[in-house]
PDB file with one MODEL, atoms N, CA, C and O in Angstrom:
MODEL        1
ATOM      1  N   MET A   1     124.558 128.109  74.829  1.00  0.00           N
ATOM      2  CA  MET A   1     125.838 128.360  73.896  1.00  0.00           C
ATOM      3  C   MET A   1     125.630 128.104  72.515  1.00  0.00           C
ATOM      4  O   MET A   1     124.885 127.251  72.033  1.00  0.00           O
ATOM      5  N   THR A   2     126.610 129.208  71.710  1.00  0.00           N
ATOM      6  CA  THR A   2     126.603 129.180  70.117  1.00  0.00           C
ATOM      7  C   THR A   2     127.464 128.058  69.537  1.00  0.00           C
ATOM      8  O   THR A   2     128.591 127.904  70.009  1.00  0.00           O
ATOM      9  N   THR A   3     127.117 127.417  68.747  1.00  0.00           N
ATOM     10  CA  THR A   3     127.692 126.241  67.644  1.00  0.00           C
ATOM     11  C   THR A   3     127.965 126.770  66.155  1.00  0.00           C
ATOM     12  O   THR A   3     127.044 127.152  65.433  1.00  0.00           O
ATOM     13  N   LEU A   4     129.158 126.761  65.802  1.00  0.00           N
ATOM     14  CA  LEU A   4     129.627 127.434  64.717  1.00  0.00           C
ATOM     15  C   LEU A   4     130.013 126.288  63.771  1.00  0.00           C
ATOM     16  O   LEU A   4     130.878 125.602  64.315  1.00  0.00           O
ATOM     17  N   ALA A   5     129.698 125.849  62.598  1.00  0.00           N
ATOM     18  CA  ALA A   5     130.346 125.190  61.747  1.00  0.00           C
ATOM     19  C   ALA A   5     130.954 125.598  60.337  1.00  0.00           C
ATOM     20  O   ALA A   5     130.179 125.469  59.389  1.00  0.00           O
ATOM     21  N   PHE A   6     131.825 125.921  60.149  1.00  0.00           N
ATOM     22  CA  PHE A   6     132.416 126.340  59.172  1.00  0.00           C
ATOM     23  C   PHE A   6     132.493 125.787  57.628  1.00  0.00           C
ATOM     24  O   PHE A   6     132.753 124.584  57.607  1.00  0.00           O
ATOM     25  N   ASP A   7     132.366 126.244  56.623  1.00  0.00           N
ATOM     26  CA  ASP A   7     132.805 125.726  55.454  1.00  0.00           C
ATOM     27  C   ASP A   7     133.096 126.800  54.194  1.00  0.00           C
ATOM     28  O   ASP A   7     132.988 127.994  54.473  1.00  0.00           O
ATOM     29  N   GLU A   8     133.402 126.488  53.036  1.00  0.00           N
ATOM     30  CA  GLU A   8     133.652 127.301  51.829  1.00  0.00           C
ATOM     31  C   GLU A   8     132.543 128.113  51.500  1.00  0.00           C
ATOM     32  O   GLU A   8     132.789 128.938  50.620  1.00  0.00           O
ATOM     33  N   ASP A   9     131.248 128.118  52.007  1.00  0.00           N
ATOM     34  CA  ASP A   9     130.254 129.258  51.320  1.00  0.00           C
ATOM     35  C   ASP A   9     129.708 129.878  52.523  1.00  0.00           C
ATOM     36  O   ASP A   9     128.959 130.846  52.388  1.00  0.00           O
ATOM     37  N   GLY A  10     130.023 129.396  53.786  1.00  0.00           N
ATOM     38  CA  GLY A  10     129.417 130.144  54.880  1.00  0.00           C
ATOM     39  C   GLY A  10     129.649 129.385  56.428  1.00  0.00           C
ATOM     40  O   GLY A  10     130.571 128.698  56.868  1.00  0.00           O
ATOM     41  N   VAL A  11     128.171 129.926  57.103  1.00  0.00           N
ATOM     42  CA  VAL A  11     128.791 129.208  58.585  1.00  0.00           C
ATOM     43  C   VAL A  11     127.220 128.622  58.937  1.00  0.00           C
ATOM     44  O   VAL A  11     126.197 129.306  58.915  1.00  0.00           O
ATOM     45  N   ASP A  12     127.301 127.378  59.219  1.00  0.00           N
ATOM     46  CA  ASP A  12     126.076 126.888  59.992  1.00  0.00           C
ATOM     47  C   ASP A  12     126.148 127.217  61.693  1.00  0.00           C
ATOM     48  O   ASP A  12     127.122 127.085  62.435  1.00  0.00           O
ATOM     49  N   VAL A  13     124.905 127.642  61.993  1.00  0.00           N
ATOM     50  CA  VAL A  13     124.894 128.282  63.355  1.00  0.00           C
ATOM     51  C   VAL A  13     123.840 127.737  63.806  1.00  0.00           C
ATOM     52  O   VAL A  13     122.866 127.423  63.123  1.00  0.00           O
ATOM     53  N   VAL A  14     124.003 127.540  65.372  1.00  0.00           N
ATOM     54  CA  VAL A  14     122.851 127.028  66.289  1.00  0.00           C
ATOM     55  C   VAL A  14     123.315 128.026  67.295  1.00  0.00           C
ATOM     56  O   VAL A  14     124.409 128.295  67.792  1.00  0.00           O
ATOM     57  N   TYR A  15     122.048 128.498  67.424  1.00  0.00           N
ATOM     58  CA  TYR A  15     122.095 129.797  68.466  1.00  0.00           C
ATOM     59  C   TYR A  15     120.582 129.770  69.347  1.00  0.00           C
ATOM     60  O   TYR A  15     119.497 130.070  68.848  1.00  0.00           O
ATOM     61  N   GLN A  16     120.788 129.365  70.668  1.00  0.00           N
ATOM     62  CA  GLN A  16     119.465 129.318  71.694  1.00  0.00           C
ATOM     63  C   GLN A  16     118.787 128.324  71.007  1.00  0.00           C
ATOM     64  O   GLN A  16     117.607 128.633  70.841  1.00  0.00           O
ATOM     65  N   GLY A  17     119.112 127.172  70.513  1.00  0.00           N
ATOM     66  CA  GLY A  17     118.406 126.213  69.707  1.00  0.00           C
ATOM     67  C   GLY A  17     117.756 126.249  68.507  1.00  0.00           C
ATOM     68  O   GLY A  17     116.912 125.432  68.141  1.00  0.00           O
ATOM     69  N   THR A  18     118.236 127.406  67.757  1.00  0.00           N
ATOM     70  CA  THR A  18     117.932 127.950  66.609  1.00  0.00           C
ATOM     71  C   THR A  18     118.802 127.605  65.515  1.00  0.00           C
ATOM     72  O   THR A  18     119.951 127.991  65.725  1.00  0.00           O
ATOM     73  N   GLU A  19     118.663 127.082  64.549  1.00  0.00           N
ATOM     74  CA  GLU A  19     119.600 126.494  63.481  1.00  0.00           C
ATOM     75  C   GLU A  19     119.422 127.585  62.446  1.00  0.00           C
ATOM     76  O   GLU A  19     118.318 127.962  62.052  1.00  0.00           O
ATOM     77  N   PHE A  20     120.427 128.001  62.087  1.00  0.00           N
ATOM     78  CA  PHE A  20     120.353 128.890  60.713  1.00  0.00           C
ATOM     79  C   PHE A  20     121.882 129.024  59.982  1.00  0.00           C
ATOM     80  O   PHE A  20     122.959 128.738  60.505  1.00  0.00           O
ATOM     81  N   ARG A  21     121.696 129.441  58.893  1.00  0.00           N
ATOM     82  CA  ARG A  21     123.124 129.760  58.182  1.00  0.00           C
ATOM     83  C   ARG A  21     123.255 131.137  57.726  1.00  0.00           C
ATOM     84  O   ARG A  21     122.437 131.806  57.094  1.00  0.00           O
ATOM     85  N   LEU A  22     124.623 131.509  58.223  1.00  0.00           N
ATOM     86  CA  LEU A  22     125.099 132.995  57.576  1.00  0.00           C
ATOM     87  C   LEU A  22     125.903 132.351  56.306  1.00  0.00           C
ATOM     88  O   LEU A  22     126.533 131.296  56.238  1.00  0.00           O
ATOM     89  N   SER A  23     125.652 133.390  55.297  1.00  0.00           N
ATOM     90  CA  SER A  23     126.497 133.068  54.201  1.00  0.00           C
ATOM     91  C   SER A  23     127.446 133.893  54.139  1.00  0.00           C
ATOM     92  O   SER A  23     127.595 134.925  54.794  1.00  0.00           O
ATOM     93  N   LYS A  24     128.467 133.195  52.903  1.00  0.00           N
ATOM     94  CA  LYS A  24     129.678 134.198  53.189  1.00  0.00           C
ATOM     95  C   LYS A  24     129.821 135.568  52.776  1.00  0.00           C
ATOM     96  O   LYS A  24     130.618 136.373  53.259  1.00  0.00           O
ATOM     97  N   ASP A  25     128.775 135.838  51.603  1.00  0.00           N
ATOM     98  CA  ASP A  25     128.305 137.388  51.479  1.00  0.00           C
ATOM     99  C   ASP A  25     127.865 138.088  52.512  1.00  0.00           C
ATOM    100  O   ASP A  25     128.250 139.246  52.679  1.00  0.00           O
ATOM    101  N   LEU A  26     127.001 137.492  53.349  1.00  0.00           N
ATOM    102  CA  LEU A  26     126.705 138.191  54.325  1.00  0.00           C
ATOM    103  C   LEU A  26     127.690 138.493  55.526  1.00  0.00           C
ATOM    104  O   LEU A  26     127.566 139.513  56.204  1.00  0.00           O
ATOM    105  N   ILE A  27     128.692 137.532  55.755  1.00  0.00           N
ATOM    106  CA  ILE A  27     129.827 137.787  56.844  1.00  0.00           C
ATOM    107  C   ILE A  27     130.857 138.780  56.145  1.00  0.00           C
ATOM    108  O   ILE A  27     131.518 139.619  56.757  1.00  0.00           O
ATOM    109  N   GLU A  28     130.897 138.541  54.673  1.00  0.00           N
ATOM    110  CA  GLU A  28     132.207 139.790  54.387  1.00  0.00           C
ATOM    111  C   GLU A  28     131.398 141.210  54.388  1.00  0.00           C
ATOM    112  O   GLU A  28     131.913 142.233  54.839  1.00  0.00           O
ATOM    113  N   GLY A  29     130.041 141.170  53.821  1.00  0.00           N
ATOM    114  CA  GLY A  29     129.451 142.869  54.317  1.00  0.00           C
ATOM    115  C   GLY A  29     129.344 142.923  55.438  1.00  0.00           C
ATOM    116  O   GLY A  29     129.457 144.134  55.629  1.00  0.00           O
ATOM    117  N   ALA A  30     129.160 142.354  56.637  1.00  0.00           N
ATOM    118  CA  ALA A  30     129.139 142.808  58.070  1.00  0.00           C
ATOM    119  C   ALA A  30     130.364 143.312  58.358  1.00  0.00           C
ATOM    120  O   ALA A  30     130.465 144.459  58.795  1.00  0.00           O
ATOM    121  N   THR A  31     131.678 142.350  58.104  1.00  0.00           N
ATOM    122  CA  THR A  31     133.117 142.759  58.833  1.00  0.00           C
ATOM    123  C   THR A  31     133.749 143.668  57.655  1.00  0.00           C
ATOM    124  O   THR A  31     134.589 144.534  57.900  1.00  0.00           O
ATOM    125  N   GLY A  32     133.314 143.419  56.477  1.00  0.00           N
ATOM    126  CA  GLY A  32     134.200 144.648  55.651  1.00  0.00           C
ATOM    127  C   GLY A  32     135.510 143.771  55.116  1.00  0.00           C
ATOM    128  O   GLY A  32     136.233 144.278  54.259  1.00  0.00           O
ATOM    129  N   LYS A  33     135.719 142.819  55.492  1.00  0.00           N
ATOM    130  CA  LYS A  33     136.806 141.769  55.182  1.00  0.00           C
ATOM    131  C   LYS A  33     136.546 140.741  54.263  1.00  0.00           C
ATOM    132  O   LYS A  33     135.354 140.649  53.968  1.00  0.00           O
ATOM    133  N   SER A  34     137.236 140.013  53.770  1.00  0.00           N
ATOM    134  CA  SER A  34     137.567 138.668  52.639  1.00  0.00           C
ATOM    135  C   SER A  34     137.205 137.892  53.805  1.00  0.00           C
ATOM    136  O   SER A  34     137.721 138.077  54.907  1.00  0.00           O
ATOM    137  N   TYR A  35     136.034 136.745  53.486  1.00  0.00           N
ATOM    138  CA  TYR A  35     135.398 135.820  54.481  1.00  0.00           C
ATOM    139  C   TYR A  35     136.450 134.977  55.255  1.00  0.00           C
ATOM    140  O   TYR A  35     136.363 134.682  56.447  1.00  0.00           O
ATOM    141  N   PHE A  36     137.591 134.584  54.298  1.00  0.00           N
ATOM    142  CA  PHE A  36     138.637 133.671  54.896  1.00  0.00           C
ATOM    143  C   PHE A  36     139.618 134.435  55.795  1.00  0.00           C
ATOM    144  O   PHE A  36     140.375 133.774  56.506  1.00  0.00           O
ATOM    145  N   ASP A  37     139.664 135.778  55.822  1.00  0.00           N
ATOM    146  CA  ASP A  37     140.297 136.529  56.896  1.00  0.00           C
ATOM    147  C   ASP A  37     139.651 136.791  58.111  1.00  0.00           C
ATOM    148  O   ASP A  37     140.288 136.983  59.148  1.00  0.00           O
ATOM    149  N   VAL A  38     138.050 136.820  58.034  1.00  0.00           N
ATOM    150  CA  VAL A  38     137.346 137.058  59.269  1.00  0.00           C
ATOM    151  C   VAL A  38     137.545 135.577  60.082  1.00  0.00           C
ATOM    152  O   VAL A  38     137.736 134.448  59.633  1.00  0.00           O
ATOM    153  N   THR A  39     137.381 136.216  61.865  1.00  0.00           N
ATOM    154  CA  THR A  39     137.789 135.314  62.686  1.00  0.00           C
ATOM    155  C   THR A  39     136.317 134.352  63.458  1.00  0.00           C
ATOM    156  O   THR A  39     135.134 134.551  63.182  1.00  0.00           O
ATOM    157  N   ASP A  40     136.624 133.768  64.022  1.00  0.00           N
ATOM    158  CA  ASP A  40     135.556 132.676  64.682  1.00  0.00           C
ATOM    159  C   ASP A  40     134.857 133.829  65.583  1.00  0.00           C
ATOM    160  O   ASP A  40     133.667 134.146  65.557  1.00  0.00           O
ATOM    161  N   HIS A  41     135.858 134.362  66.364  1.00  0.00           N
ATOM    162  CA  HIS A  41     135.434 135.492  67.290  1.00  0.00           C
ATOM    163  C   HIS A  41     134.361 136.928  66.678  1.00  0.00           C
ATOM    164  O   HIS A  41     133.632 137.658  67.350  1.00  0.00           O
ATOM    165  N   GLU A  42     134.570 136.942  65.490  1.00  0.00           N
ATOM    166  CA  GLU A  42     133.801 138.322  64.340  1.00  0.00           C
ATOM    167  C   GLU A  42     132.740 137.647  64.055  1.00  0.00           C
ATOM    168  O   GLU A  42     131.681 138.274  64.084  1.00  0.00           O
ATOM    169  N   VAL A  43     132.705 136.281  63.721  1.00  0.00           N
ATOM    170  CA  VAL A  43     131.524 135.502  63.423  1.00  0.00           C
ATOM    171  C   VAL A  43     130.401 135.300  64.755  1.00  0.00           C
ATOM    172  O   VAL A  43     129.171 135.317  64.712  1.00  0.00           O
ATOM    173  N   LEU A  44     131.335 135.102  65.959  1.00  0.00           N
ATOM    174  CA  LEU A  44     130.125 135.134  66.902  1.00  0.00           C
ATOM    175  C   LEU A  44     129.473 136.536  67.736  1.00  0.00           C
ATOM    176  O   LEU A  44     128.482 136.651  68.457  1.00  0.00           O
ATOM    177  N   ARG A  45     130.705 137.708  67.196  1.00  0.00           N
ATOM    178  CA  ARG A  45     129.678 138.968  67.308  1.00  0.00           C
ATOM    179  C   ARG A  45     128.852 139.098  66.530  1.00  0.00           C
ATOM    180  O   ARG A  45     128.015 139.850  67.029  1.00  0.00           O
ATOM    181  N   ILE A  46     128.536 138.776  65.463  1.00  0.00           N
ATOM    182  CA  ILE A  46     127.226 139.033  64.367  1.00  0.00           C
ATOM    183  C   ILE A  46     126.342 138.202  65.271  1.00  0.00           C
ATOM    184  O   ILE A  46     125.254 138.741  65.473  1.00  0.00           O
ATOM    185  N   VAL A  47     126.498 137.145  65.814  1.00  0.00           N
ATOM    186  CA  VAL A  47     125.182 136.186  66.212  1.00  0.00           C
ATOM    187  C   VAL A  47     124.802 136.855  67.586  1.00  0.00           C
ATOM    188  O   VAL A  47     123.770 137.492  67.798  1.00  0.00           O
ATOM    189  N   GLU A  48     125.769 136.611  68.442  1.00  0.00           N
ATOM    190  CA  GLU A  48     125.370 137.440  69.841  1.00  0.00           C
ATOM    191  C   GLU A  48     125.995 138.954  70.250  1.00  0.00           C
ATOM    192  O   GLU A  48     127.165 139.279  70.044  1.00  0.00           O
ATOM    193  N   GLU A  49     125.249 139.577  70.704  1.00  0.00           N
ATOM    194  CA  GLU A  49     125.591 140.818  71.312  1.00  0.00           C
ATOM    195  C   GLU A  49     126.719 140.996  72.065  1.00  0.00           C
ATOM    196  O   GLU A  49     127.590 141.789  71.706  1.00  0.00           O
ATOM    197  N   SER A  50     126.799 140.388  73.007  1.00  0.00           N
ATOM    198  CA  SER A  50     127.925 140.026  73.908  1.00  0.00           C
ATOM    199  C   SER A  50     128.360 138.344  74.227  1.00  0.00           C
ATOM    200  O   SER A  50     128.139 137.684  75.243  1.00  0.00           O
ATOM    201  N   PRO A  51     128.947 138.008  73.150  1.00  0.00           N
ATOM    202  CA  PRO A  51     129.374 136.916  73.453  1.00  0.00           C
ATOM    203  C   PRO A  51     130.461 136.714  74.281  1.00  0.00           C
ATOM    204  O   PRO A  51     131.315 137.567  74.524  1.00  0.00           O
ATOM    205  N   GLU A  52     130.431 135.527  74.737  1.00  0.00           N
ATOM    206  CA  GLU A  52     131.686 135.112  75.946  1.00  0.00           C
ATOM    207  C   GLU A  52     132.912 134.519  74.978  1.00  0.00           C
ATOM    208  O   GLU A  52     132.802 133.470  74.343  1.00  0.00           O
ATOM    209  N   LEU A  53     133.757 135.126  74.975  1.00  0.00           N
ATOM    210  CA  LEU A  53     134.760 134.737  73.746  1.00  0.00           C
ATOM    211  C   LEU A  53     136.263 133.956  74.789  1.00  0.00           C
ATOM    212  O   LEU A  53     136.769 134.415  75.813  1.00  0.00           O
ATOM    213  N   SER A  54     136.544 132.974  74.206  1.00  0.00           N
ATOM    214  CA  SER A  54     137.614 132.373  74.957  1.00  0.00           C
ATOM    215  C   SER A  54     138.566 131.601  73.994  1.00  0.00           C
ATOM    216  O   SER A  54     138.169 131.005  72.993  1.00  0.00           O
ATOM    217  N   GLY A  55     139.698 131.666  74.349  1.00  0.00           N
ATOM    218  CA  GLY A  55     140.699 131.084  73.649  1.00  0.00           C
ATOM    219  C   GLY A  55     141.206 132.267  72.473  1.00  0.00           C
ATOM    220  O   GLY A  55     140.933 133.458  72.322  1.00  0.00           O
ATOM    221  N   GLN A  56     142.098 131.279  71.723  1.00  0.00           N
ATOM    222  CA  GLN A  56     142.405 132.414  70.465  1.00  0.00           C
ATOM    223  C   GLN A  56     141.721 132.812  69.406  1.00  0.00           C
ATOM    224  O   GLN A  56     141.175 131.845  68.877  1.00  0.00           O
ATOM    225  N   ALA A  57     141.505 133.836  68.851  1.00  0.00           N
ATOM    226  CA  ALA A  57     140.490 134.081  67.738  1.00  0.00           C
ATOM    227  C   ALA A  57     141.215 133.369  66.373  1.00  0.00           C
ATOM    228  O   ALA A  57     142.363 133.614  66.004  1.00  0.00           O
ATOM    229  N   ARG A  58     140.468 132.624  65.847  1.00  0.00           N
ATOM    230  CA  ARG A  58     141.025 131.548  64.488  1.00  0.00           C
ATOM    231  C   ARG A  58     140.415 132.189  63.191  1.00  0.00           C
ATOM    232  O   ARG A  58     139.222 132.441  63.021  1.00  0.00           O
ATOM    233  N   ARG A  59     141.485 132.419  62.267  1.00  0.00           N
ATOM    234  CA  ARG A  59     140.726 132.751  60.934  1.00  0.00           C
ATOM    235  C   ARG A  59     139.738 131.787  60.118  1.00  0.00           C
ATOM    236  O   ARG A  59     139.874 130.585  60.346  1.00  0.00           O
ATOM    237  N   ILE A  60     139.090 132.045  59.505  1.00  0.00           N
ATOM    238  CA  ILE A  60     138.171 130.970  58.755  1.00  0.00           C
ATOM    239  C   ILE A  60     138.835 130.179  57.992  1.00  0.00           C
ATOM    240  O   ILE A  60     138.649 128.967  57.882  1.00  0.00           O
ATOM    241  N   GLY A  61     139.755 130.932  57.353  1.00  0.00           N
ATOM    242  CA  GLY A  61     140.707 130.094  56.327  1.00  0.00           C
ATOM    243  C   GLY A  61     141.292 129.176  56.650  1.00  0.00           C
ATOM    244  O   GLY A  61     141.343 128.126  56.010  1.00  0.00           O
ATOM    245  N   ASP A  62     141.960 129.450  57.930  1.00  0.00           N
ATOM    246  CA  ASP A  62     142.753 128.290  58.995  1.00  0.00           C
ATOM    247  C   ASP A  62     141.849 127.205  59.705  1.00  0.00           C
ATOM    248  O   ASP A  62     142.228 126.148  60.210  1.00  0.00           O
ATOM    249  N   ILE A  63     140.741 127.641  59.637  1.00  0.00           N
ATOM    250  CA  ILE A  63     139.657 126.467  60.005  1.00  0.00           C
ATOM    251  C   ILE A  63     139.298 125.415  59.111  1.00  0.00           C
ATOM    252  O   ILE A  63     139.174 124.235  59.439  1.00  0.00           O
ATOM    253  N   ILE A  64     139.128 125.918  57.895  1.00  0.00           N
ATOM    254  CA  ILE A  64     138.560 125.140  56.971  1.00  0.00           C
ATOM    255  C   ILE A  64     139.598 124.491  56.225  1.00  0.00           C
ATOM    256  O   ILE A  64     139.266 123.489  55.592  1.00  0.00           O
ATOM    257  N   ARG A  65     140.943 124.917  56.171  1.00  0.00           N
ATOM    258  CA  ARG A  65     141.551 124.547  55.517  1.00  0.00           C
ATOM    259  C   ARG A  65     142.818 123.477  56.121  1.00  0.00           C
ATOM    260  O   ARG A  65     143.626 122.974  55.340  1.00  0.00           O
TER     261      ARG A  65
ENDMDL
END
């Protein structure tokens, strides 16, 4: 299971027991979108090749505000 913790500057990720951080700039570069318009599902796709997506996708801007 992958855990994502969002803040204003990026995302703390725990993936298969490994903790790392995805910066806001990296996420914007990977998606071609403003950080706050990227969804949690899009971030999961950056981390995992074929993530199991459940529920409604949520914008980062809505998650952290």
